[in-house]
BANU-305353 format. One record per residue: x, y, z of N, C-alpha, C in turn; residue number from 1; residue in one letter. Coordinates in nm, 4 decimals, padded with zeros to 6 digits. Each point is the difference from the previous one (the first is absolute). Layout:
residues N
R      n_X      n_Y      n_Z     ca_X     ca_Y     ca_Z      c_X      c_Y      c_Z num residuo
R        X        Y        Z        X        Y        Z        X        Y        Z NUM       a
...
END
This chain:
residues 198
R      n_X      n_Y      n_Z     ca_X     ca_Y     ca_Z      c_X      c_Y      c_Z num residuo
R  00.0828 -00.1191  00.0000 -00.0828  00.1191  00.0000  00.0873  00.1256  00.0000   1       m
R  00.1034 -00.0050  00.0826  00.0912  00.1136  00.0095  00.0697  00.0235 -00.1334   2       c
R  00.0304 -00.1078 -00.0701  00.0663  00.0097 -00.1301 -00.0922  00.0661 -00.1034   3       l
R -00.1282 -00.0306  00.0050 -00.0977  00.0603 -00.0923 -00.0110  00.1497  00.0258   4       i
R -00.0095  00.0386  00.1261 -00.0098  00.1417  00.0360  00.1258  00.0739 -00.0445   5       v
R  00.1159 -00.0616  00.0242  00.1262  00.0617 -00.0404  00.0060  00.0151 -00.1528   6       f
R -00.0452 -00.1017 -00.0727 -00.0021  00.0046 -00.1467 -00.0918  00.1098 -00.0512   7       g
R -00.1181  00.0129  00.0597 -00.0936  00.1059 -00.0398  00.0566  00.1384  00.0303   8       l
R  00.0689  00.0120  00.1126  00.0623  00.1272  00.0364  00.1066  00.0383 -00.1023   9       l
R  00.0838 -00.0950 -00.0381  00.1030  00.0260 -00.1017 -00.0629  00.0361 -00.1347  10       l
R -00.1062 -00.0699 -00.0369 -00.0698  00.0295 -00.1248 -00.0581  00.1409  00.0029  11       l
R -00.0563  00.0388  00.1124 -00.0548  00.1353  00.0148  00.1074  00.1066 -00.0112  12       g
R  00.1127 -00.0213  00.0640  00.1112  00.0961 -00.0064  00.0537  00.0093 -00.1424  13       i
R  00.0136 -00.1146 -00.0661  00.0489 -00.0006 -00.1390 -00.0978  00.0736 -00.0915  14       a
R -00.1302 -00.0188  00.0215 -00.1014  00.0685 -00.0821  00.0058  00.1503  00.0204  15       s
R  00.0146  00.0425  00.1244  00.0083  00.1435  00.0297  00.1241  00.0594 -00.0647  16       i
R  00.1110 -00.0688  00.0099  00.1250  00.0477 -00.0604 -00.0131  00.0077 -00.1517  17       e
R -00.0650 -00.0995 -00.0597 -00.0198 -00.0019 -00.1450 -00.0860  00.1188 -00.0438  18       f
R -00.1107  00.0225  00.0684 -00.0912  00.1096 -00.0339  00.0661  00.1350  00.0266  19       v
R  00.0764  00.0102  00.1067  00.0635  00.1263  00.0371  00.0995  00.0470 -00.1056  20       r
R  00.0652 -00.0916 -00.0674  00.1002  00.0348 -00.1000 -00.0581  00.0246 -00.1387  21       n
R -00.1272 -00.0263 -00.0218 -00.0631  00.0222 -00.1296 -00.0558  00.1418 -00.0053  22       k
R  00.0201  00.0693 -00.1119 -00.0563  00.1347 -00.0128 -00.1523 -00.0023  00.0097  23       p
R -00.0531  00.1037  00.0595 -00.1447  00.0162  00.0119 -00.0463  00.0869 -00.1154  24       i
R -00.1109 -00.0377 -00.0613 -00.0523  00.0730 -00.1150 -00.0384  00.1429  00.0342  25       g
R  00.0151  00.0907 -00.0974 -00.0404  00.1389  00.0219 -00.1521  00.0120  00.0071  26       p
R -00.0451  00.1131  00.0492 -00.1431  00.0274  00.0102 -00.0591  00.0078 -00.1405  27       v
R -00.1146 -00.0636 -00.0200 -00.0701  00.0097 -00.1279 -00.0750  00.1328 -00.0003  28       v
R  00.0210  00.0833 -00.1021 -00.0678  00.1298  00.0005 -00.1515 -00.0138 -00.0128  29       p
R -00.0708  00.0923  00.0633 -00.1437  00.0172 -00.0193 -00.0139  00.1355 -00.0676  30       v
R -00.0470  00.0003 -00.1236 -00.0066  00.1233 -00.0778 -00.1260  00.0769  00.0384  31       v
R  00.0203  00.1203  00.0536 -00.1120  00.0857  00.0380  00.0215  00.1379 -00.0609  32       s
R -00.0913  00.0900  00.0270  00.0117  00.1361 -00.0521  00.1183  00.0683  00.0683  33       v
R  00.0777  00.0738 -00.0782  00.1179  00.0689  00.0535 -00.0398  00.1002  00.1080  34       c
R  00.0777  00.0037  00.1054 -00.0181  00.0984  00.1065  00.0948  00.1166 -00.0275  35       t
R -00.0165  00.1128  00.0704  00.0931  00.1114 -00.0231  00.1447 -00.0450  00.0206  36       p
R  00.0868  00.0546 -00.0810  00.1415 -00.0357  00.0031  00.0642  00.0485  00.1298  37       l
R  00.0803 -00.0862  00.0613  00.0697  00.0356  00.1240  00.1217  00.0860 -00.0322  38       k
R  00.0452  00.0823  00.0953  00.1193  00.0824 -00.0233  00.1216 -00.0871 -00.0337  39       p
R  00.0818  00.0472 -00.0940  00.1202 -00.0723 -00.0390 -00.0242 -00.1120 -00.0993  40       g
R -00.1241 -00.0156 -00.0451 -00.0339 -00.1067 -00.0933 -00.0303  00.0587 -00.1375  41       m
R  00.0147 -00.0832 -00.1006 -00.0336  00.0365 -00.1380 -00.0910 -00.1090 -00.0540  42       r
R -00.0975  00.0382 -00.0796 -00.0927 -00.0971 -00.0588  00.0331 -00.0157 -00.1481  43       r
R  00.0151 -00.1254 -00.0428  00.0265 -00.0284 -00.1410 -00.1055 -00.0974 -00.0499  44       i
R -00.0234  00.0008 -00.1295 -00.0935 -00.0976 -00.0539 -00.0647  00.0424 -00.1284  45       g
R -00.1060 -00.0713 -00.0305 -00.0798  00.0246 -00.1179 -00.0850  00.1239  00.0262  46       n
R  00.0004  00.0999 -00.0885 -00.0722  00.1243  00.0275 -00.1482 -00.0184  00.0321  47       p
R -00.0597 -00.1103 -00.0427 -00.1429 -00.0170  00.0243 -00.0324 -00.1255  00.0798  48       s
R  00.0962 -00.0558  00.0695 -00.0301 -00.1245  00.0696  00.0873 -00.0283  00.1194  49       g
R  00.0649 -00.1153 -00.0017  00.0789 -00.0482  00.1134  00.1216  00.0893  00.0235  50       i
R  00.0248  00.0284  00.1275  00.1120  00.0836  00.0433  00.0810 -00.0761  00.1053  51       q
R  00.1240  00.0422  00.0177  00.0877 -00.0555  00.1033  00.0661  00.1166  00.0717  52       f
R  00.0125 -00.0104  00.1318  00.0654  00.1043  00.0785  00.1426 -00.0435  00.0307  53       d
R  00.0940  00.0914 -00.0218  00.1406 -00.0321  00.0228  00.0659  00.1105  00.0811  54       i
R  00.1066 -00.0362  00.0677  00.0827  00.0984  00.0680  00.1268  00.0173 -00.0826  55       t
R  00.0237  00.1210 -00.0459  00.1156  00.0240 -00.0867  00.1308  00.0039  00.0780  56       t
R -00.0064  00.0013  00.1331  00.1240 -00.0001  00.0780  00.0670 -00.1376 -00.0009  57       s
R -00.0757 -00.1068 -00.0249  00.0557 -00.1354 -00.0007  00.0038 -00.0630 -00.1390  58       h
R -00.0619  00.0659 -00.0979 -00.0100 -00.0578 -00.1338  00.0379  00.1015 -00.1065  59       l
R  00.0710 -00.0448 -00.1019  00.0181  00.0853 -00.1178 -00.1063 -00.0432 -00.1010  60       s
R -00.0590  00.0978 -00.0688 -00.1129 -00.0246 -00.0889  00.0384  00.0365 -00.1426  61       v
R -00.0233 -00.0927 -00.0912  00.0235  00.0240 -00.1423 -00.1309 -00.0295 -00.0726  62       h
R -00.0440  00.0933 -00.0845 -00.1257 -00.0156 -00.0725  00.0288 -00.0105 -00.1490  63       e
R -00.0781 -00.0810 -00.0700  00.0207 -00.0148 -00.1435 -00.1270 -00.0385 -00.0724  64       g
R  00.0030  00.0192 -00.1330 -00.1127 -00.0334 -00.0864  00.0556 -00.0723 -00.1225  65       v
R -00.0675 -00.1081 -00.0401  00.0384 -00.0708 -00.1225 -00.0226  00.0923 -00.1183  66       e
R  00.0884 -00.0036 -00.0973 -00.0178  00.0874 -00.1156 -00.0631 -00.0711 -00.1193  67       d
R -00.0303 -00.1274  00.0148 -00.0653 -00.0736 -00.1082 -00.1294 -00.0623  00.0516  68       a
R -00.1031 -00.0053 -00.0828 -00.1257 -00.0599  00.0442  00.0156 -00.1504  00.0209  69       p
R -00.0769 -00.0642  00.0857 -00.0913  00.0656  00.0931  00.0789  00.0667  00.1117  70       p
R -00.0324  00.1235  00.0249  00.0796  00.0777  00.0949 -00.0249 -00.0438  00.1435  71       s
R  00.1025  00.0117  00.0803 -00.0085 -00.0304  00.1429  00.0745  00.1100  00.0743  72       a
R -00.0475  00.0283  00.1179  00.0583  00.1029  00.0856  00.0467 -00.0714  00.1254  73       h
R  00.1125  00.0410  00.0548  00.0454 -00.0705  00.1179  00.1012  00.0743  00.0840  74       g
R  00.0306 -00.0616  00.1141  00.0949  00.0544  00.0967  00.0957 -00.1108  00.0419  75       f
R  00.1221  00.0390  00.0312  00.0973 -00.0908  00.0600  00.0433  00.0648  00.1305  76       y
R -00.0229 -00.0693  00.1115  00.0328  00.0514  00.1329  00.1150 -00.0828  00.0564  77       l
R  00.1061  00.0681  00.0394  00.1168 -00.0706  00.0523  00.0318  00.0491  00.1404  78       q
R  00.0034 -00.0929  00.0983  00.0392  00.0396  00.1351  00.1414  00.0570 -00.0007  79       p
R  00.0244  00.0979  00.0866  00.1320  00.0641  00.0038  00.1106 -00.0997  00.0326  80       s
R -00.0329 -00.1065  00.0721  00.1014 -00.0986  00.0382  00.0047 -00.1197 -00.0940  81       s
R -00.0902 -00.0057 -00.0973 -00.0133 -00.1216 -00.0793  00.0606  00.0045 -00.1380  82       g
R  00.0093 -00.1190 -00.0581  00.0489 -00.0150 -00.1366 -00.1159 -00.0256 -00.0952  83       k
R -00.1102 -00.0517  00.0510 -00.1185 -00.0294 -00.0802 -00.1109  00.0944  00.0407  84       s
R -00.1099 -00.0057 -00.0729 -00.1093  00.0896  00.0328 -00.1344 -00.0556 -00.0409  85       g
R -00.1006  00.0853  00.0127 -00.1386 -00.0332 -00.0300 -00.0378  00.0629 -00.1331  86       l
R -00.0461 -00.0819 -00.0937 -00.0538  00.0482 -00.1269 -00.1509  00.0067  00.0124  87       n
R -00.0576  00.1153 -00.0303 -00.1454  00.0154 -00.0038 -00.0340  00.0474 -00.1402  88       i
R -00.0805 -00.0772 -00.0720 -00.0379  00.0407 -00.1351 -00.1515 -00.0022 -00.0154  89       s
R -00.0482  00.0929 -00.0819 -00.1424  00.0180 -00.0249 -00.0224 -00.0139 -00.1496  90       f
R -00.0969 -00.0771 -00.0406 -00.0295 -00.0035 -00.1417 -00.0458 -00.1330 -00.0524  91       g
R -00.0344 -00.0014 -00.1291 -00.0597 -00.1187 -00.0608  00.0923 -00.1214 -00.0041  92       p
R  00.1300  00.0199  00.0054  00.0909 -00.1150 -00.0008 -00.0157 -00.0853  00.1251  93       l
R -00.0538  00.0580  00.1065 -00.0120 -00.0719  00.1266 -00.1305 -00.0766  00.0139  94       n
R -00.0959  00.0192 -00.0910 -00.1243 -00.0756  00.0088  00.0323 -00.1457 -00.0262  95       f
R -00.0461 -00.0875  00.0863  00.0296 -00.1414 -00.0146  00.1279 -00.0422  00.0689  96       g
R  00.0617  00.0888  00.0779  00.1254 -00.0327  00.0687 -00.0236 -00.0732  00.1313  97       e
R -00.1216 -00.0464  00.0245 -00.0290 -00.0628  00.1272  00.0776 -00.1274  00.0254  98       g
R  00.0383 -00.0696 -00.1024  00.0749 -00.1234  00.0204  00.1451  00.0328  00.0301  99       t
R  00.0646 -00.0894  00.0670  00.1407  00.0216  00.0320  00.0798 -00.0305 -00.1261 100       v
R  00.0244  00.1024 -00.0797  00.0740 -00.0204 -00.1244  00.1460  00.0412  00.0152 101       s
R  00.0405  00.0341  00.1202  00.1379  00.0394  00.0247  00.0859 -00.1258  00.0105 102       d
R  00.1001 -00.0155 -00.0868  00.0818 -00.1216  00.0056  00.0756 -00.0172  00.1313 103       p
R  00.0224  00.1092  00.0741  00.0689 -00.0112  00.1289 -00.0794 -00.0826  00.1005 104       d
R -00.1318 -00.0129 -00.0214 -00.0847 -00.0719  00.0953  00.0406 -00.1462  00.0150 105       a
R  00.0631 -00.0588 -00.0997  00.0370 -00.1420  00.0109  00.1103 -00.0237  00.1026 106       i
R  00.0721  00.1048  00.0385  00.1087 -00.0139  00.0967 -00.0469  00.0148  00.1447 107       f
R -00.1268  00.0324  00.0198 -00.0502  00.0295  00.1344 -00.0113 -00.1256  00.0855 108       l
R  00.0358  00.0150  00.1251 -00.0171 -00.1048  00.1007 -00.1478 -00.0098  00.0381 109       e
R -00.0672  00.1140  00.0015 -00.1398  00.0080  00.0420 -00.0709  00.1026 -00.0877 110       h
R -00.1244 -00.0285 -00.0398 -00.0802  00.0923 -00.0803 -00.1444 -00.0060  00.0465 111       l
R -00.0591  00.1167  00.0232 -00.1406  00.0097  00.0395 -00.0741  00.0886 -00.0986 112       e
R -00.1257 -00.0340 -00.0252 -00.0889  00.0866 -00.0777 -00.1109  00.0451  00.0944 113       k
R -00.0199  00.1319  00.0077 -00.1015  00.0554  00.0890 -00.0886  00.0955 -00.0792 114       r
R -00.1230  00.0167  00.0449 -00.0950  00.0875 -00.0685 -00.0014  00.1366  00.0663 115       t
R  00.0083  00.1038 -00.0826 -00.0097  00.1382  00.0479 -00.1455  00.0418 -00.0150 116       i
R -00.0543  00.0639  00.1028 -00.1401  00.0431 -00.0027 -00.0093  00.1507  00.0201 117       v
R -00.1193  00.0529 -00.0319 -00.0257  00.1404  00.0309 -00.0638  00.0068  00.1379 118       d
R -00.0364  00.1201  00.0428 -00.0533  00.0160  00.1359 -00.1353 -00.0680  00.0197 119       e
R -00.0672 -00.0404 -00.1088 -00.1269 -00.0713  00.0133  00.0180 -00.1512 -00.0092 120       t
R  00.1238 -00.0454 -00.0204  00.0274 -00.1426 -00.0061  00.0004 -00.0596 -00.1402 121       g
R -00.0205  00.0818 -00.1023  00.0017 -00.0499 -00.1380  00.1440 -00.0172 -00.0488 122       h
R  00.0285 -00.1093 -00.0707  00.1359 -00.0206 -00.0524  00.0372  00.1081 -00.1017 123       p
R  00.1190  00.0576  00.0166  00.0483  00.1038 -00.0921  00.1412 -00.0306 -00.0504 124       v
R  00.0563 -00.1134  00.0424  00.1347 -00.0317 -00.0455  00.0527 -00.1287  00.0593 125       g
R  00.1233 -00.0308 -00.0383  00.0675 -00.1202  00.0479  00.1396  00.0371  00.0484 126       e
R  00.0425 -00.0658  00.1061  00.1296  00.0266  00.0620  00.0773 -00.1318  00.0060 127       d
R  00.1109 -00.0060 -00.0706  00.0883 -00.1162  00.0036  00.1232  00.0396  00.0799 128       y
R  00.0343 -00.0810  00.0991  00.1122  00.0315  00.0875  00.0787 -00.1273  00.0268 129       w
R  00.1325  00.0135  00.0076  00.0817 -00.1162  00.0302  00.1400  00.0393  00.0423 130       g
R  00.0819 -00.1021  00.0284  00.1375  00.0261  00.0428  00.0912 -00.1142 -00.0430 131       y
R  00.1284  00.0309 -00.0037  00.1040 -00.0981 -00.0304  00.0474 -00.0661  00.1290 132       l
R  00.0782 -00.1048 -00.0105  00.0595 -00.0630  00.1190  00.0850  00.0992  00.0771 133       k
R  00.0620  00.0934 -00.0712  00.0856  00.1004  00.0645 -00.0805  00.1025  00.0799 134       s
R -00.1335  00.0007 -00.0173 -00.0845  00.0960  00.0709 -00.0371  00.1212 -00.0839 135       g
R  00.0614  00.0154 -00.1182 -00.0365  00.1131 -00.0857 -00.1452 -00.0149 -00.0443 136       e
R -00.0681  00.1150 -00.0094 -00.1424  00.0015 -00.0322 -00.0251  00.0336 -00.1459 137       r
R -00.1181 -00.0419 -00.0478 -00.0469  00.0231 -00.1366 -00.1492  00.0288  00.0100 138       w
R -00.0500  00.0967 -00.0774 -00.1430  00.0316  00.0056 -00.0476  00.0538 -00.1334 139       r
R -00.1231 -00.0360 -00.0345 -00.0637  00.0452 -00.1231 -00.1470  00.0247  00.0331 140       r
R -00.0445  00.1252 -00.0142 -00.1374  00.0387  00.0323 -00.0668  00.0503 -00.1269 141       v
R -00.1164 -00.0550 -00.0283 -00.0754  00.0396 -00.1191 -00.1349  00.0532  00.0451 142       w
R -00.0297  00.1256 -00.0363 -00.1285  00.0618  00.0318 -00.0793  00.0132 -00.1291 143       l
R -00.1236 -00.0522  00.0019 -00.0810 -00.0051 -00.1208 -00.0295  00.1385 -00.0568 144       f
R -00.0410  00.0941  00.0864 -00.0419  00.1331 -00.0469  00.1206  00.0749 -00.0556 145       k
R -00.0007  00.0246 -00.1284  00.1089  00.0730 -00.0627  00.1178 -00.0859 -00.0408 146       g
R -00.0102 -00.1304  00.0188  00.1096 -00.0881 -00.0387  00.1307  00.0382  00.0657 147       g
R  00.0032 -00.0023  00.1322  00.1181  00.0448  00.0740  00.0803 -00.1208  00.0473 148       i
R  00.1288  00.0049 -00.0262  00.0905 -00.1054  00.0436  00.1097  00.0635  00.0840 149       l
R  00.0146 -00.0472  00.1236  00.1075  00.0459  00.0889  00.0819 -00.1233  00.0360 150       a
R  00.1323  00.0076 -00.0212  00.0798 -00.1200  00.0254  00.1421  00.0353  00.0417 151       k
R  00.0541 -00.0877  00.0838  00.1425  00.0054  00.0313  00.0508 -00.1430  00.0050 152       y
R  00.1297 -00.0153 -00.0156  00.0550 -00.1345 -00.0007  00.1277 -00.0108  00.0797 153       g
R  00.0060 -00.1007  00.0853  00.1189 -00.0391  00.0745  00.0672  00.1172  00.0704 154       f
R -00.0705  00.0554  00.0972  00.0548  00.1086  00.0814  00.0109 -00.0486  00.1439 155       v
R  00.0849  00.0661  00.0787  00.0156 -00.0403  00.1396 -00.1212  00.0448  00.0821 156       d
R -00.0037 -00.0440  00.1236 -00.1151  00.0243  00.0875 -00.0285  00.1489  00.0164 157       k
R  00.1021  00.0819  00.0253 -00.0220  00.1433  00.0232 -00.0558  00.0695 -00.1233 158       n
R  00.0579 -00.0277 -00.1173 -00.0514  00.0606 -00.1226 -00.1412 -00.0492 -00.0300 159       d
R -00.0255 -00.1285  00.0232 -00.1341 -00.0546 -00.0229 -00.1024  00.0710  00.0878 160       a
R  00.0341  00.0243  00.1266 -00.0939  00.0688  00.0893 -00.0274  00.1421 -00.0476 161       e
R  00.1032  00.0695 -00.0502 -00.0183  00.1355 -00.0530 -00.0914 -00.0030 -00.1221 162       t
R  00.0243 -00.0921 -00.0911 -00.0802 -00.0092 -00.1224 -00.1410 -00.0506  00.0292 163       l
R -00.0141 -00.0880  00.0994 -00.1324 -00.0490  00.0382 -00.0878  00.1128  00.0531 164       d
R  00.0596  00.0957  00.0713 -00.0792  00.1138  00.0498 -00.0600  00.0793 -00.1159 165       r
R  00.0735  00.0113 -00.1099 -00.0539  00.0687 -00.1183 -00.1184 -00.0793 -00.0550 166       v
R  00.0168 -00.1302 -00.0163 -00.1077 -00.0846 -00.0532 -00.1223  00.0049  00.0907 167       i
R  00.0215 -00.0044  00.1319 -00.1111  00.0024  00.0958 -00.0762  00.1318 -00.0025 168       e
R  00.0613  00.1063 -00.0536 -00.0655  00.1312 -00.0019 -00.0943  00.0173 -00.1186 169       s
R -00.0136 -00.1020 -00.0853 -00.0843  00.0118 -00.1195 -00.1382  00.0524  00.0377 170       a
R -00.0410  00.1052 -00.0694 -00.1311  00.0586  00.0265 -00.0587  00.0510 -00.1307 171       c
R -00.1277  00.0285  00.0021 -00.0729  00.0431 -00.1184 -00.0415  00.1449  00.0169 172       l
R  00.0292  00.0807 -00.1005 -00.0427  00.1403  00.0060 -00.1513  00.0054  00.0120 173       l
R -00.0530  00.0916  00.0819 -00.1453  00.0093  00.0122 -00.0615  00.0430 -00.1328 174       p
R -00.1162 -00.0555 -00.0286 -00.0692  00.0350 -00.1235 -00.0624  00.1375  00.0157 175       w
R  00.0260  00.0850 -00.0954 -00.0569  00.1349  00.0000 -00.0854  00.0111 -00.1250 176       v
R -00.1311  00.0262  00.0167 -00.0852  00.0096 -00.1187  00.0428  00.1181 -00.0867 177       p
R -00.0117 -00.0162 -00.1316  00.0382  00.1110 -00.0880 -00.0892  00.1207  00.0239 178       p
R  00.0586  00.1165 -00.0105 -00.0750  00.1248  00.0184 -00.0710  00.0342 -00.1298 179       q
R -00.1282  00.0287  00.0110 -00.0755  00.0431 -00.1175 -00.0023  00.1511  00.0011 180       r
R  00.0405  00.0568 -00.1082 -00.0018  00.1460 -00.0063 -00.1367  00.0459 -00.0487 181       s
R -00.0441  00.1087  00.0549 -00.1283  00.0589 -00.0390  00.0227  00.0835 -00.1253 182       m
R -00.0944 -00.0037 -00.0945  00.0161  00.0828 -00.1188 -00.0026  00.1475  00.0374 183       p
R  00.0784  00.0754 -00.0705  00.0032  00.1446  00.0251 -00.1342  00.0604 -00.0378 184       a
R -00.0430  00.0942  00.0799 -00.1269  00.0678 -00.0277  00.0240  00.1142 -00.0971 185       l
R -00.0944  00.0167 -00.0863  00.0066  00.1107 -00.0953 -00.0310  00.1291  00.0743 186       m
R  00.0590  00.1093 -00.0439 -00.0310  00.1275  00.0653 -00.1499  00.0266 -00.0042 187       p
R -00.0529  00.0406  00.1121 -00.1419  00.0320  00.0096 -00.0867 -00.1196  00.0332 188       g
R  00.0545 -00.1217  00.0089 -00.0830 -00.1153  00.0340 -00.0055 -00.0147  00.1509 189       s
R -00.0974 -00.0739  00.0471 -00.0138 -00.0183  00.1448  00.0602 -00.1343  00.0399 190       s
R  00.0287 -00.0142  00.1290  00.0551 -00.1246  00.0529 -00.1098 -00.1013  00.0299 191       n
R -00.1199  00.0327 -00.0302 -00.1138 -00.0838  00.0339 -00.0169 -00.1108 -00.1038 192       e
R -00.0245 -00.1231  00.0485 -00.0192 -00.1129 -00.0905 -00.1406  00.0052 -00.0564 193       f
R -00.0109 -00.0144 -00.1319 -00.1314 -00.0038 -00.0647 -00.0062 -00.1278 -00.0818 194       k
R -00.1016 -00.0838  00.0269 -00.0123 -00.1226 -00.0783 -00.0316  00.0335 -00.1458 195       p
R  00.0396 -00.0883 -00.0920 -00.0301  00.0270 -00.1402 -00.1501  00.0041 -00.0242 196       p
R -00.0423  00.0875 -00.0907 -00.1429  00.0064 -00.0306 -00.0378 -00.1124 -00.0951 197       s
R -00.1241 -00.0502  00.0176 -00.0437 -00.1133 -00.0833 -00.0217  00.0355 -00.1436 198       p
END
C-alpha cells in the first residue's frame, strides 16, 4: 500500500514538473468595440474595421502597401529587444487563411486551434498557437472581418508576450451612420416641410 501511495506521489510530482515547464497559451482575444485610446498608445489597423493598440515605446512600426493587385495593406511590428516581429496584413489575399498554411507549423512541438469571438459570443476568427521544444512561440491569428492576418514565428517568451498584447487588443471601430446632408434652401423659401401636392 505504501508503495502505491509513493508511486502516485512521484507520478503527481512528475506531472506537475512536466506541466510547469510547458508554455501556457496566450489569451484568446475577444473582439469588441474599441474604447478610447490610453495615453502613450497608438491605434493601427484597417480604416473601417479591426484596429490594434500598440505602445511605440516597446515596438518599432513599419507600414506598407502592396503595389500590385490584389492590394494589401499591412504593418510589421518589431519589439525593441527582438529579432522577429508581428506581421499584420489586411486585404483580399488573407481571405481563406484560416487553415495553418505556414510551413513552419510542422516543426511545432505543440499546436492549438482556438476560436476568436466577439463580445456577443459569435465566432469572428481563428487563433493558432504553438511552440517548439526550445520554448520559442509561434502564432497565427485570422480575423474574418476584413481578411486580417496577424502572425509571428519562433520568438522567445518575452517577445511573444509583447506581440500577444497587440493581438489581444483587437477591437472594432464603432459604426457611425453616414450623415445625410439637407438640400440647400433657395433664397426666399421657408424651412417648413410641405408634402407634395396630388
